[in-house]
TORKEKE-831487 format. One line per 10 residues: their letters; for each residue x, y, z of N, C-alpha, C. Coordinates in steps of 0.05 Angstrom, whole numbers. Atoms other than C-alpha are relative to their C-alpha. Example, Ala and Ser with C-alpha at 12.3 -4.5 7.8 and 13.67 -1.06 7.14 Angstrom:
BEGIN
as = 18/-24/0/246/-90/156/18/24/0  -16/-24/-1/273/-21/143/-15/22/14
END
This chain:
BEGIN
mirtaeaasp = -12/5/26/-1076/-288/85/25/-17/3  -23/17/-1/-1025/-343/73/22/12/-17  -23/-11/15/-956/-317/52/13/-23/-15  -13/21/16/-928/-358/-5/30/5/-2  -29/-3/4/-855/-371/-21/7/21/-20  -6/-20/21/-860/-327/-82/-2/28/11  4/-27/-11/-879/-268/-38/25/10/15  -25/-9/-15/-811/-268/-3/16/18/-18  -17/-19/15/-765/-212/-23/25/-14/-10  -23/14/11/-710/-238/-70/26/10/11
aptklrlafg = -26/-11/-9/-656/-191/-43/9/-13/27  -9/14/-24/-655/-218/29/5/-29/-4  -5/28/5/-660/-289/3/28/-4/-12  -27/2/13/-599/-278/-41/22/7/20  -19/-7/-20/-563/-245/17/5/-23/20  -3/23/-19/-577/-303/64/14/-23/-13  -15/20/14/-552/-350/11/30/6/-1  -28/-9/0/-488/-309/5/12/-4/28  -10/4/-27/-481/-310/81/5/-30/6  -3/28/-4/-491/-385/82/25/-11/-14
laavgavcga = -24/8/14/-438/-396/29/25/10/14  -23/-11/-14/-390/-350/66/5/-15/26  -3/15/-25/-403/-387/131/12/-28/-4  -11/26/6/-390/-455/100/30/3/-9  -28/-5/9/-327/-427/66/18/6/24  -16/-6/-24/-303/-399/133/5/-25/17  -4/25/-15/-314/-466/167/21/-18/-14  -21/15/15/-273/-500/111/28/12/6  -26/-12/-6/-218/-449/123/9/-4/28  -7/5/-28/-220/-462/198/8/-29/5
vgpvvsvvdg = -5/29/-4/-221/-538/193/25/-9/-15  -23/9/16/-167/-544/139/25/-1/16  -25/3/-15/-108/-527/184/-2/-20/23  3/20/-20/-136/-573/238/6/-28/-11  -4/26/14/-137/-632/189/29/-2/-9  -28/-1/11/-67/-610/163/-1/-1/-30  1/-2/29/-53/-592/92/21/-18/-13  -20/19/11/8/-638/82/6/-21/22  -9/20/-19/35/-701/114/30/-4/-6  -29/6/5/104/-733/113/18/15/19
gappaftawp = -18/-12/-20/132/-703/177/4/29/-3  -3/-29/3/119/-629/163/-22/14/16  20/-13/-16/78/-602/221/2/30/-1  -3/-29/-1/63/-528/230/23/8/18  -22/-10/-16/119/-486/259/-9/7/29  11/-4/-26/73/-471/318/-29/-7/-1  29/7/0/2/-486/340/-16/24/-8  12/-24/12/-32/-438/294/-30/-4/-5  28/4/9/-100/-470/281/-20/16/16  21/-16/-14/-138/-433/337/0/29/-12
llavlallpv = -1/-27/12/-114/-366/309/-12/0/-28  10/1/28/-128/-387/237/-30/-4/-1  29/4/-1/-198/-410/256/-14/26/6  13/-26/-7/-215/-343/288/2/19/-24  -3/-18/22/-187/-305/228/-17/-8/-24  17/9/22/-225/-349/178/-29/8/5  28/-6/-7/-291/-335/216/-5/30/3  3/-28/-6/-277/-261/226/-18/16/-19  18/-15/18/-309/-231/162/-29/-9/3  28/10/-3/-370/-277/170/-12/10/26
gvagfflarn = 10/-10/-26/-376/-257/243/-9/29/-1  7/-28/3/-376/-183/225/-26/3/-16  25/-1/17/-428/-195/170/-24/-10/16  22/11/-16/-470/-237/218/-10/20/20  8/-21/-20/-470/-180/269/-19/20/-13  18/-19/13/-501/-132/219/-25/-13/-10  24/14/10/-548/-184/190/-19/-4/23  17/4/-23/-575/-198/259/-15/26/8  12/-26/-5/-590/-124/265/-17/10/-23  16/-7/24/-627/-124/198/13/22/-17
qettaaavlv = -15/-19/17/-573/-80/167/11/-15/-24  -7/19/21/-573/-121/104/21/11/-20  -19/-12/19/-535/-73/58/28/0/12  -26/1/-13/-478/-67/109/11/-28/1  -9/28/-2/-475/-142/119/10/-10/-27  -9/8/26/-471/-153/44/26/12/-8  -25/-13/7/-416/-102/35/23/-12/15  -22/12/-15/-375/-136/89/11/-25/-14  -9/25/13/-373/-201/48/14/4/-26  -12/-4/27/-350/-169/-17/30/0/0
pagvvavgrf = -29/1/1/-277/-155/0/12/-28/4  -10/28/-4/-266/-226/26/-3/-16/-25  4/14/25/-295/-252/-39/21/8/-21  -19/-9/20/-249/-209/-82/28/-11/7  -27/8/-9/-186/-226/-41/2/-31/-2  0/29/1/-206/-300/-43/13/-10/-26  -13/9/26/-182/-304/-116/30/-2/4  -29/1/-5/-111/-285/-96/8/-21/20  -6/19/-21/-112/-328/-34/-2/-29/-11  3/27/13/-135/-388/-76/26/-7/-15
lvdlqilrdp = -24/5/15/-74/-380/-121/24/-5/19  -22/3/-19/-27/-373/-61/-1/-28/12  2/26/-11/-54/-437/-30/3/-22/-21  -4/19/21/-54/-472/-97/30/-7/-4  -29/5/2/22/-465/-96/8/-24/17  -6/23/-17/22/-517/-40/-5/-25/-15  6/24/16/-10/-567/-87/21/-4/-21  -20/2/22/40/-552/-142/28/-6/10  -28/3/-11/104/-548/-100/-1/7/29  1/-7/-28/97/-553/-24/26/12/11
vgavrpelfr = -26/-10/-10/172/-541/-13/3/30/-7  -3/-28/9/169/-475/-52/-20/19/14  19/-16/-14/109/-450/-11/8/4/28  -8/-7/-28/129/-414/53/-25/7/16  24/-4/-17/70/-423/100/5/-13/27  -7/13/-25/99/-437/169/-24/-4/19  24/4/-17/30/-429/201/-15/-25/-7  13/24/9/7/-489/160/19/-24/1  -19/22/-1/70/-532/155/28/11/-2  -28/-7/1/145/-528/164/16/-25/-8
pttlatpsvt = -16/24/8/188/-577/124/24/-3/18  -24/7/-16/242/-612/164/21/-14/-16  -19/12/18/275/-646/105/-5/12/-28  4/-9/27/284/-632/31/-19/-17/-16  19/17/13/235/-687/14/-27/15/-3  25/-13/5/170/-663/-17/-23/-13/14  23/12/-14/110/-675/29/-24/-2/-19  24/3/16/44/-699/-1/-23/15/13  22/-15/-10/-19/-658/6/-22/-18/11  21/16/-13/-78/-681/48/-26/15/-4
aglwlllagh = 27/-11/3/-152/-665/54/-2/29/10  2/-27/-11/-138/-601/93/4/21/-22  -4/-20/21/-112/-566/31/-25/3/-18  24/-2/16/-174/-584/-9/-22/15/15  20/-16/-15/-216/-555/47/6/30/-2  -7/-28/4/-177/-490/43/-7/11/-27  7/-9/27/-185/-486/-32/-30/2/-4  29/-1/2/-259/-502/-27/-11/24/15  8/-23/-15/-266/-448/26/3/26/-16  -4/-24/16/-237/-396/-21/-21/2/-23
vltlaagcla = 20/0/21/-284/-417/-77/-27/9/10  26/-7/-12/-345/-412/-31/0/29/8  -1/-29/-8/-321/-344/-5/-3/18/-24  3/-15/24/-314/-319/-76/-29/0/-10  28/1/8/-384/-343/-93/-18/18/18  15/-17/-18/-411/-309/-31/4/29/-5  -5/-28/7/-377/-244/-49/-14/9/-25  14/-7/25/-406/-245/-119/-30/4/5  28/-4/-7/-476/-255/-91/-5/25/16  3/-23/-17/-467/-203/-38/3/26/-15
atrtdpeggr = -5/-25/16/-442/-152/-89/-26/10/-13  25/-8/13/-511/-153/-122/-19/13/20  18/-12/-20/-542/-131/-56/9/27/10  -10/-25/-9/-498/-71/-44/-10/22/-19  9/-23/15/-518/-2/-68/21/22/2  -21/-21/-2/-460/46/-85/-11/28/-1  11/-27/1/-507/105/-95/-15/6/26  17/-6/-23/-553/139/-46/4/26/13  -5/-25/-13/-524/205/-27/27/11/-7  -26/-13/5/-463/249/-24/22/-17/13
aerfglptta = -22/16/-10/-398/211/-17/14/14/23  -16/-11/-22/-360/220/48/29/4/-10  -28/-3/7/-287/240/47/14/-27/-1  -13/26/4/-244/183/22/30/2/2  -29/-2/-1/-174/209/35/13/-20/19  -12/18/-20/-160/169/99/-3/-30/-9  2/28/8/-189/102/74/17/-7/-24  -16/5/23/-154/108/7/30/-2/7  -27/1/-9/-88/124/40/6/-25/16  -3/25/-16/-98/66/89/2/-24/-19
gvvaavglfm = -2/22/20/-110/20/29/27/-1/-13  -27/0/12/-45/42/-3/21/-9/20  -19/9/-20/-7/33/62/-1/-30/4  3/29/-3/-36/-37/69/12/-14/-24  -13/13/24/-14/-53/-3/30/-1/3  -29/0/-5/57/-32/15/8/-22/20  -6/20/-20/55/-76/77/-3/-28/-11  4/26/12/28/-135/37/22/-7/-20  -21/5/19/83/-126/-14/26/-7/14  -24/5/-15/136/-133/40/-1/-29/12
apfgssdafi = -1/27/-13/159/-198/74/-16/0/25  16/0/-25/112/-220/130/17/-4/25  -18/4/-23/172/-236/175/28/-1/-10  -28/5/6/247/-239/177/8/-27/11  -6/27/-9/281/-306/185/29/-7/-6  -26/13/5/348/-340/193/-2/-30/-1  5/29/2/316/-409/189/-1/-8/-29  -2/8/28/334/-444/124/-26/-12/-10  26/12/8/266/-480/123/-23/20/1  21/-21/0/227/-415/133/12/25/-12
paggpldapa = -13/-24/12/257/-366/83/-19/23/0  17/-24/0/232/-295/88/0/12/-28  2/-12/26/207/-260/26/-28/10/-5  26/-10/8/150/-220/-4/-11/-13/-25  12/12/24/106/-235/-64/20/-3/-23  -18/2/23/162/-220/-114/21/-23/4  -19/22/-5/205/-275/-81/-14/-27/-2  15/25/0/150/-327/-87/0/-13/-27  3/14/26/140/-380/-141/-24/12/-16  18/-13/19/94/-365/-200/-29/3/11
lalaggllvt = 28/-1/-9/25/-382/-170/-2/18/24  1/-17/-24/40/-350/-103/6/29/-7  -6/-27/9/70/-289/-139/-25/13/-12  25/-11/13/6/-280/-181/-21/6/22  20/-4/-21/-39/-289/-120/7/23/19  -8/-21/-18/2/-243/-76/-3/28/-13  3/-26/14/2/-187/-129/-29/7/-3  29/-5/2/-73/-195/-139/-11/11/26  10/-10/-26/-86/-186/-65/11/28/6  -12/-26/-5/-37/-128/-60/-13/22/-16
lavpvlamla = 13/-21/17/-70/-90/-118/-29/3/7  29/-1/-6/-141/-108/-97/-6/17/24  7/-13/-26/-137/-78/-27/-3/30/-4  5/-29/3/-126/-4/-47/-23/7/-18  22/-5/18/-176/-9/-103/-27/-4/15  24/4/-16/-228/-38/-56/-5/22/20  2/-22/-19/-213/16/-4/-10/25/-14  8/-24/14/-221/70/-56/-30/-2/-8  28/4/9/-287/41/-83/-19/2/24  17/0/-24/-316/31/-13/-2/29/11
assgnadtrr = -1/-27/-12/-295/100/11/-16/20/-17  13/-19/18/-324/135/-50/-30/-6/-4  28/7/2/-392/101/-43/-18/22/12  18/-19/-11/-450/149/-34/-20/-12/20  17/13/-19/-488/98/7/15/-5/26  -14/2/-26/-468/102/81/3/-29/9  -1/28/-9/-485/29/95/21/-16/-17  -19/14/17/-445/4/35/29/8/7  -27/-10/-8/-386/48/55/9/-12/25  -8/11/-26/-386/25/127/6/-30/-2
ggllgiaavl = -4/29/3/-393/-49/109/25/-7/-16  -23/5/17/-341/-46/54/26/5/15  -25/-7/-15/-288/-12/98/4/-20/23  -4/20/-21/-301/-60/156/7/-27/-11  -8/25/13/-297/-119/109/29/-1/-8  -29/-1/7/-230/-96/83/17/-2/25  -15/1/-25/-206/-85/154/2/-28/11  0/28/-10/-226/-156/173/19/-17/-17  -18/15/18/-190/-184/112/30/6/6  -27/-8/-5/-127/-144/128/10/-13/26
valalpglat = -8/13/-26/-126/-171/200/6/-29/-5  -5/29/6/-132/-242/172/25/-4/-16  -25/2/15/-74/-229/125/25/6/16  -24/-9/-15/-27/-196/175/7/-17/24  -6/13/-25/-34/-236/239/16/-26/-2  -16/24/1/-6/-303/215/30/5/-1  -28/-7/2/61/-272/196/10/11/26  -8/-12/-26/64/-232/261/1/-22/21  0/22/-19/46/-294/302/23/-18/-4  -24/17/6/100/-334/267/25/13/11
avavdrvdva = -24/-13/-10/152/-282/285/1/-1/31  0/0/-29/130/-282/358/5/-29/11  1/27/-11/123/-358/367/23/-18/-9  -20/18/12/180/-387/325/28/11/4  -28/-8/-4/254/-384/341/12/6/-27  -14/-9/24/300/-350/290/-18/12/-21  18/-15/17/241/-314/260/-6/27/13  2/-27/-11/236/-239/270/-24/15/-11  22/-17/9/181/-187/266/10/18/-23  -5/-17/23/180/-149/200/-20/23/0
pgpllvlgaa = 18/-23/0/148/-81/187/-26/-4/-16  24/4/18/99/-108/134/-26/-5/15  26/5/-15/46/-138/181/-8/24/17  7/-23/-17/50/-77/226/-13/22/-17  13/-19/18/34/-31/167/-28/-9/-7  26/10/7/-24/-76/148/-20/3/23  17/-3/-24/-52/-77/219/-7/30/5  6/-29/-3/-45/-1/223/-20/10/-20  20/-7/20/-83/6/158/-27/-10/7  25/11/-8/-137/-40/184/-13/17/22
aalgwstttk = 10/-17/-21/-144/3/246/-10/26/-11  9/-25/12/-149/66/204/-26/-3/-15  25/5/15/-203/35/160/-23/-3/20  21/3/-19/-243/15/221/-7/27/13  5/-26/-13/-234/84/253/-15/19/-19  13/-18/19/-256/119/189/-30/-4/-2  29/5/0/-325/86/195/-14/14/23  13/-13/-23/-337/121/261/4/30/0  -5/-29/1/-313/191/241/-25/15/-8  23/-16/5/-368/243/242/7/26/-13
kehdlelpgr = -6/-25/14/-369/302/195/-4/24/18  5/-24/-17/-397/347/249/22/5/19  -22/-4/-17/-333/338/288/24/12/-15  -22/-12/16/-290/368/232/7/27/11  -9/-26/-10/-249/428/251/-6/21/-20  3/-23/18/-262/496/223/27/9/-8  -26/-6/12/-205/515/177/0/29/-9  -2/-27/10/-178/583/156/-9/1/-30  8/-3/27/-196/611/88/19/-13/-20  -16/14/20/-173/576/25/23/16/-10
rkldliaasl = -21/-17/11/-133/634/-1/23/3/20  -21/-3/-20/-95/642/64/16/-26/2  -14/26/-1/-79/567/66/17/-4/-25  -16/3/25/-56/568/-7/25/17/2  -24/-18/-3/-10/627/9/20/-12/19  -18/12/-19/19/592/69/14/-24/-12  -12/23/13/29/528/29/21/8/-20  -19/-9/20/63/565/-27/26/11/13  -23/-11/-14/109/601/21/17/-23/12  -14/23/-11/127/535/55/14/-16/-23
gvatgacaai = -12/14/23/139/504/-14/25/13/-10  -24/-14/8/188/558/-34/22/-3/20  -20/5/-21/223/551/33/12/-28/-1  -9/28/4/227/476/21/21/-1/-22  -19/0/22/260/487/-46/26/14/7  -25/-14/-7/309/537/-17/17/-16/19  -16/16/-19/330/491/40/12/-24/-15  -11/22/15/338/433/-9/24/9/-17  -22/-10/16/382/476/-54/24/6/18  -22/-6/-19/424/499/6/13/-27/9
galtdhlnvp = -10/26/-8/429/427/28/17/-13/-21  -17/11/22/456/407/-41/26/15/-3  -24/-16/4/507/464/-40/20/-3/23  -18/1/-23/535/456/30/9/-29/6  -12/26/-6/577/399/58/-18/-15/20  15/17/-18/541/341/91/18/-14/20  -19/13/-18/605/316/125/22/19/8  -24/-14/-10/658/349/168/22/-21/5  -21/20/-3/722/309/161/24/13/13  -23/-11/-13/788/318/199/17/17/-19
egvpaptdya = -17/-18/16/835/372/175/22/-16/-14  -20/15/15/881/347/120/-12/-23/-16  13/22/14/832/293/97/-18/11/-21  18/-11/21/799/307/30/-29/-8/4  28/5/-3/724/312/34/-10/-18/-23  10/17/21/688/256/-4/-21/14/-16  21/-11/17/643/273/-62/-27/-10/9  26/8/-10/571/273/-38/-19/-4/-23  17/5/23/536/240/-96/-29/0/7  29/2/-7/471/227/-59/-13/27/2
arllwpvaia = 12/-26/-4/460/301/-44/-7/13/-27  6/-12/26/458/316/-119/-30/-2/-7  29/4/6/386/290/-121/-17/22/12  15/-22/-12/365/349/-79/-5/23/-20  4/-21/20/372/395/-139/-26/-2/-15  26/2/13/313/369/-180/-23/3/19  21/-4/-20/272/367/-116/-4/29/6  2/-29/-6/288/440/-101/-14/14/-23  12/-13/23/268/461/-172/-30/-6/-2  28/8/2/203/421/-173/-17/12/22
atllalipka = 16/-11/-22/180/443/-104/-4/30/-3  3/-29/3/193/517/-119/-19/7/-23  17/-7/22/160/518/-187/-29/-7/5  28/8/-5/98/479/-167/-12/17/22  11/-18/-21/91/523/-104/-10/26/-11  7/-26/12/86/584/-149/-23/-1/-20  22/3/19/31/556/-194/-26/-4/16  24/3/-17/-37/568/-161/-17/-24/-6  18/22/8/-75/515/-200/12/-27/3  -14/26/0/-24/460/-188/1/-13/28
rpafitalaa = -1/10/-27/-42/444/-116/2/-31/2  -3/29/-2/-54/368/-126/27/-10/-8  -26/9/9/10/361/-165/21/9/20  -19/-10/-20/47/403/-112/1/-19/24  1/18/-24/23/358/-55/14/-26/-6  -12/26/7/43/294/-91/30/2/-5  -28/-3/7/109/320/-117/18/5/24  -16/-4/-25/131/339/-46/10/-26/12  -10/26/-10/139/265/-33/29/-6/-10  -28/3/9/204/271/-73/20/12/20
vplaaglald = -18/-12/-20/233/312/-15/11/-22/19  -12/21/-17/239/253/34/14/-21/-16  -14/19/17/260/209/-25/30/8/-2  -28/-10/3/322/252/-39/14/4/26  -12/-5/-26/334/271/33/8/-26/13  -6/26/-11/331/198/55/26/-12/-11  -24/10/12/385/178/6/25/16/9  -22/-17/-9/429/237/26/7/-6/29  -5/5/-28/421/224/100/10/-28/5  -10/27/-2/433/150/91/31/-1/-3
avfnatrvpl = -29/-1/5/502/166/63/14/12/24  -12/-13/-23/516/212/122/1/-20/24  2/19/-22/493/159/172/22/-21/-2  -21/20/4/541/108/143/28/12/4  -26/-12/-1/599/157/137/8/8/29  -6/-9/-27/594/182/209/7/-23/19  -10/23/-16/610/112/234/30/0/2  -29/-2/0/682/129/217/8/20/22  -8/-19/-22/718/162/277/8/27/-12  -7/-28/6/725/238/274/-16/11/-24
vepgpgvwft = 18/-10/21/674/244/217/-26/8/12  24/-10/-13/615/287/237/-19/12/-21  18/-12/19/552/313/203/6/30/-5  -5/-28/7/560/379/166/-25/16/-1  24/-17/0/512/438/158/-20/-8/-21  19/8/20/481/408/95/-21/-20/11  19/19/-12/449/354/139/-24/15/12  22/-14/-13/409/405/178/-18/14/-20  18/-12/21/384/441/116/-16/-21/-14  15/22/13/365/375/85/-23/-9/18
alavvlgsaa = 21/8/-19/327/354/148/-22/22/2  19/-22/-1/294/423/150/-18/0/-25  16/2/24/271/414/78/-22/-21/3  21/21/-5/235/350/99/-22/10/18  21/-10/-18/200/385/156/-17/21/-14  15/-20/14/180/445/114/-17/-12/-22  16/13/21/158/400/57/-24/-14/11  23/13/-13/114/360/104/-21/21/8  19/-21/-8/83/424/131/-14/12/-25  12/-10/24/71/449/60/-21/-19/-11
aitaalagav = 19/20/10/37/384/39/-25/0/17  23/0/-18/-8/385/101/-17/25/-5  15/-25/3/-27/458/91/-14/0/-27  14/1/26/-42/448/17/-23/-20/0  22/19/-2/-84/387/34/-24/12/15  21/-14/-15/-123/429/84/-14/20/-19  12/-18/20/-134/481/29/-19/-15/-19  18/16/16/-162/426/-14/-25/-9/14  23/8/-16/-208/404/42/-20/23/1  17/-23/-1/-235/475/48/-14/4/-27
erdeegtart = 12/-3/26/-246/478/-27/-22/-20/-5  21/21/3/-285/412/-26/-25/7/16  24/-8/-17/-329/438/31/-15/23/-13  13/-23/12/-342/502/-8/-14/-7/-26  10/6/27/-354/471/-77/-14/-27/-2  12/27/1/-377/401/-59/18/-20/-14  -16/22/12/-350/334/-82/-17/-14/-20  14/13/21/-372/307/-148/12/-28/-5  -10/27/5/-366/231/-156/-1/-5/-30  -2/6/29/-343/209/-225/8/-29/-3
spplplvatn = -7/28/7/-338/140/-256/24/1/-18  -24/0/17/-268/129/-283/-4/-16/-25  2/15/25/-265/107/-356/19/-24/1  -17/24/0/-236/38/-369/29/5/-9  -28/-6/6/-174/65/-405/16/12/23  -14/-12/-23/-157/106/-344/5/-21/22  -4/21/-20/-167/47/-297/24/-18/-9  -21/17/10/-121/5/-342/28/13/3  -26/-13/-1/-66/57/-346/9/5/29  -7/-4/-28/-69/72/-271/9/-25/13
ltaallalga = -8/25/-12/-65/-1/-251/28/-8/-11  -27/6/11/-6/-10/-299/21/17/14  -19/-18/-14/29/51/-268/5/-9/28  -3/9/-27/16/24/-198/18/-24/2  -16/24/0/46/-43/-214/29/6/-7  -27/-7/7/106/-12/-247/14/16/23  -11/-15/-22/116/35/-188/11/-18/22  -10/18/-20/123/-23/-140/28/-10/-7  -27/9/8/183/-48/-180/19/23/-1  -18/-23/2/211/22/-191/12/7/26
fglplleapd = -10/-7/-26/218/34/-117/10/-24/16  -8/24/-14/228/-38/-95/24/-15/-11  -23/13/13/283/-59/-143/24/20/-2  -24/-18/2/355/-32/-149/-1/18/-25  -2/-19/23/365/29/-193/28/-1/-12  -28/1/9/440/20/-198/13/-25/10  -14/25/-8/482/-43/-198/30/4/-6  -29/-1/2/557/-49/-187/11/-20/19  -13/18/-18/606/-97/-156/4/12/28  -4/-8/-28/607/-92/-80/-17/24/8
yvpitafglr = 18/-23/-7/552/-39/-81/-26/-11/10  26/9/-12/491/-50/-36/-21/22/-6  19/-21/6/432/-12/-66/-21/4/22  21/-6/-19/377/21/-26/-27/-3/-14  26/3/11/306/-1/-40/-21/7/21  22/-9/-18/238/17/-10/-6/-21/22  8/21/-19/231/-50/26/23/-10/17  -22/6/-18/297/-50/63/-4/13/27  2/-12/-27/311/-25/133/21/21/4  -19/-21/-2/361/29/118/-14/27/2
vgswgllial = 12/-27/-2/351/104/129/-12/9/-26  11/-8/26/342/116/55/-25/-15/-9  23/16/8/290/61/50/-26/14/8  24/-14/-9/240/103/90/-8/22/-19  7/-20/19/244/160/41/-12/-12/-25  12/13/23/232/113/-17/-27/-11/5  27/11/-7/174/80/19/-21/22/1  19/-23/0/141/148/32/-7/9/-28  6/-8/28/149/166/-41/-18/-21/-14  17/21/13/119/99/-63/-29/2/10
vavlaaigla = 27/-3/-10/59/108/-17/-14/24/-12  12/-24/12/48/178/-44/-8/-5/-29  6/6/28/51/154/-116/-25/-18/-2  23/18/2/2/97/-104/-25/14/9  24/-15/-9/-45/143/-65/-10/19/-22  7/-19/21/-44/194/-122/-14/-16/-23  12/17/22/-59/138/-173/-28/-8/8  27/7/-8/-119/115/-132/-19/23/1  18/-24/-2/-147/184/-118/-6/11/-27  5/-11/27/-140/204/-191/-24/-14/-14
lvsrpgkgaa = 23/14/13/-193/151/-209/-27/12/8  26/-10/-9/-247/185/-168/-1/31/1  -1/-29/0/-225/258/-174/-11/11/-26  8/-14/25/-250/309/-224/23/0/-20  -21/4/20/-212/306/-290/25/18/4  -23/-18/-4/-168/368/-277/16/-7/24  -14/7/-25/-151/348/-205/13/-27/-4  -12/26/4/-139/276/-225/25/1/-17  -23/-3/17/-92/296/-281/23/13/15  -21/-13/-16/-54/342/-233/13/-20/19
lllgaacvta = -11/20/-18/-46/285/-183/19/-18/-15  -17/18/16/-17/240/-237/25/14/-9  -24/-15/7/31/294/-260/19/3/24  -16/-1/-24/55/303/-189/14/-26/6  -12/27/-4/66/228/-183/22/-5/-21  -21/3/20/105/231/-248/25/15/8  -24/-15/-10/151/283/-217/16/-17/20  -14/17/-20/166/234/-160/15/-23/-14  -14/23/14/181/175/-206/23/10/-18  -22/-12/16/223/220/-251/24/6/18
traleyplte = -22/-4/-19/263/240/-190/14/-26/7  -12/26/-5/273/167/-175/18/-8/-23  -16/7/23/299/156/-246/25/17/-2  -23/-18/1/346/216/-241/22/-8/19  -21/9/-18/383/181/-185/23/-13/-15  -21/14/14/421/140/-236/20/19/-13  -20/-18/12/452/195/-279/14/18/19  -12/-19/-19/466/239/-218/19/-14/19  -17/14/-21/499/185/-175/15/-24/-11  -13/24/11/527/133/-223/30/-1/5
sraaetapgp = -29/-1/-4/598/156/-209/8/-9/28  -7/7/-28/594/134/-136/14/-27/2  -13/26/0/619/64/-155/12/-6/-27  -12/8/25/662/31/-208/-17/-21/-14  14/20/17/632/-10/-265/-30/0/6  29/-1/-5/561/15/-252/-15/-7/-25  18/6/22/504/-8/-295/-29/5/9  28/-5/-7/430/9/-297/-13/-25/12  14/22/-12/388/-35/-252/-29/0/-10  28/2/10/316/-58/-266/-17/23/11
glwlalatta = 16/-22/-11/290/-2/-221/0/25/-18  -1/-24/18/314/51/-271/-20/-3/-22  19/3/22/275/22/-329/-29/1/9  27/-1/-11/214/12/-286/-8/28/8  7/-27/-7/218/83/-260/-6/17/-25  6/-14/25/221/110/-332/-27/-9/-11  26/10/10/163/64/-352/-23/11/17  21/-10/-18/123/87/-291/-6/29/-7  3/-28/7/135/160/-309/-16/3/-26  15/0/25/111/147/-380/-29/-7/3
alliaaavrt = 27/9/-5/50/110/-356/-16/21/14  14/-21/-14/32/166/-309/-7/24/-18  6/-21/19/38/218/-364/-22/-7/-19  22/10/17/-6/176/-409/-27/1/15  25/0/-16/-57/168/-352/-10/29/4  8/-28/-2/-57/244/-342/-13/10/-25  12/-8/25/-71/254/-415/-27/-12/-4  26/13/2/-127/203/-413/-20/14/18  19/-12/-19/-157/237/-352/-10/27/-11  8/-26/10/-158/305/-385/-18/-3/-25
tr = 16/4/24/-187/279/-451/-28/-10/7  27/10/-8/-244/246/-413/-16/20/16
END
């Protein structure tokens, strides 16, 4: 019997078309830097085209590996994340066409004068590559199957997606070179800002959707596709820091690469290797006890001195330690409510938030001779340790509960998706922008390198993770996660009224209004989750 063209299966044909488009798009992305995107004496800061070529071909190479093994669903799922992220990358590269001087892309070109260089064919190849990658992703998405069985655990991939988003939101490198200014998406011009934010928000959403898929092939391909995209996004900035003088390594790319490794590792984790855990009631009791101890240590830390000053010198007012009070109250109350475990876990992220700000003040003060840490420092640090142990124990209790009762996948309603995405975007500004402004006052933000920045960064990651998990959790659990995140953002907002007296002529910063707006959005999202 002669096989006609009509007898061919349409799904593999569509997949091979998607793979072909992705391959051509990857070649365009690899050739563009070789041709050069601008002229006029603005060469790349270093010879980056070999690295950029490998990174452009990476997602297609991963998809081709699975396609050669006839794992068509996995191959299709690998292409989808690159297609989604291509929208944001198109806008970022389009900024070069609009204003090359305002686009900071040292791997593609480095201006040597203030004159505006003109674009060349290389830029059009890059833009065409993004369009083809987007088309390939759209075609491949029709070949994936999100159903098919019970969803695997999605905690690690979702958390990795949130960590990657934080890394993408940060500057890709530090720089003292005037022609290579360092900055994240918020420091970029309009088109690059829009593209950077799209990529930043898309990554955790893609990770959550891939991890919650009931089809093992779709899950594996989606997570590996995201990991490949993250490697392609992180390595240019890291390579620039290594290869170019007066450019330093920043934590952002390292967070992104760590998230990519976690996503790749999560595809190899086997359920049969899971540890046997104690009973749920015992774990809940331990978590509650640790939570109460956390609240007690935070309260003692707020009451006792954080600094020992020489005799005869008046002790300074410790404004930063005042934030430990709301943390102590929230941790203690939520620990005593049996049904509030998701809110309890998320709200504990406020402990490093408050402790980081208090310890930052101590770190700066102890630079003065004869000034030493006081007993309040050790109680504050102990609160962080106990709070971490409480969160881990409560999370283990939740894992036992899921094993006993099963995991039900739910489709989030569109109003919930809208409110959660709004809250996530507001949270980035709430923790990344100053809460308090005053003359000669240097505020602490999540994307700095101070001691207090790490506490804010942990709190931001916890809030974004709760927002993502609430979309796929059961209504009651999802609402509790959002309420816990609201406790964290409310704690962030309370920093202003509790510490405004630390400087003269203080005024609310944009972070305060965004923290209040984030709290309101989270409360609305919790209400939407319960009504649905």
